[in-house]
C-alpha positions, 0 to 999 in steps of 0.5 A: 406855432408858438413853441418851435422846440416842441414842434421839433420833437413832436414832428420827428416822433410823428414822422418816424411813427409814420414811416414805421406804419408804412413799413408794417403795411409793406410787410403785409404785402411782401410780394409785389410785382416789379411794375407795381413797384416802379409805379410806387416809386413814381408816386413817392417821388411825386409826393416828396416833390410836392412836400418840398415845394410846400415846405419851400413856399412856407419857408419863403412866407416865414422869411418874408415876414421876418424881413418885414419885422426887421424893416418895422424895427428900423422904421420905429428907430427912425421915427423916434429919432426924428421926433426926438430932434424935432422936439427942439421946435417945442417950447423949452418945457414941453421939449424937455418933457417930450424928450424924457417921454421918448426915452422911456418909450424907446426903452419900452420898445427895446423890451418889446423886442427882447422880452420872452415872458408873456406877462412882461410883454403884457406890461410892456404893452400897457406901458407903451399905450400909456406913454403914447397917450402922454406923448400925444397930449404933450405935443397936442397942447403946443400944437393947439397954441401955435398952429404953424407949419413947423408945429405941424411938422412936430405933430406929423413926426409924433404921428409917425412914432405912434403909427410905427408901433402899430405896424410893428404889432401887426407884423408880430401878428402876421403869421403863417396860416394854420391851414398851411401848417395842416397841409404841410403836416398832412403831406409830410405824414403821407410822404413818410408813410409812402417811404416806409411802405416803399422800403424793403425792410427796416434793416436795409432801409434804416437810413431812409427810415430816419433821414426823411423824418429828421429832415422834415422835422428840422425843416418844420422847426426852422419855419416855426422858429422864424415865424415865432417873433417872441419865442424863436431862436432866430429873432429880430434884434432891435439893433437900431433902437439900441443904437438910438438909445445909446446915442441919445442917452448922454443927453 
């Protein structure tokens, strides 16, 4: 889900509507035997338990992906910082060029994490690809001229810089499957219909009719927010990249 706030509003309306539908269905069968009511209570409890398990499982999926994105951000900062230091092994001219390119590249990586505008993200992506090509060309020239173990270390470090960005992008694309969202939505709607149907009247069960839609919509919003790297309120802050930029800026 790319728009968590929209999901919050739409899901609350949909869940509230579901409880009202259940209540209307209940009014058409106002006289129920006590045994039938007891069976319905068991069904409602079972469905709500299933809904809780599905939401908990989905929340776990979202938080795992969030933690993975944080780890990738840290790995990017470490790779860029290491290669910045290894640039000392290059000839003076190439070393100065690589450091300048790494500073620009670091700036683009910070923008990738902080930007919310889709057009700006596309520009960042294009600029990142261009800088990656320039960085690789810069070390390739020196590596071709001096095929030594030390130079291989520099090339390996640049390879880590490029790979870390790919891992980050893969983590950004790794989202909760649509099938899981459809399953959560279907079970949530059915649960609210059952709760509405199991409520004696709207006046006596007003808390039940409002509580479940509100709680479910907030839970779905939280999952969608954590699962939305670019648009959510809870986002991965590039603190390691920012710290690295502050440490190398004076140089």
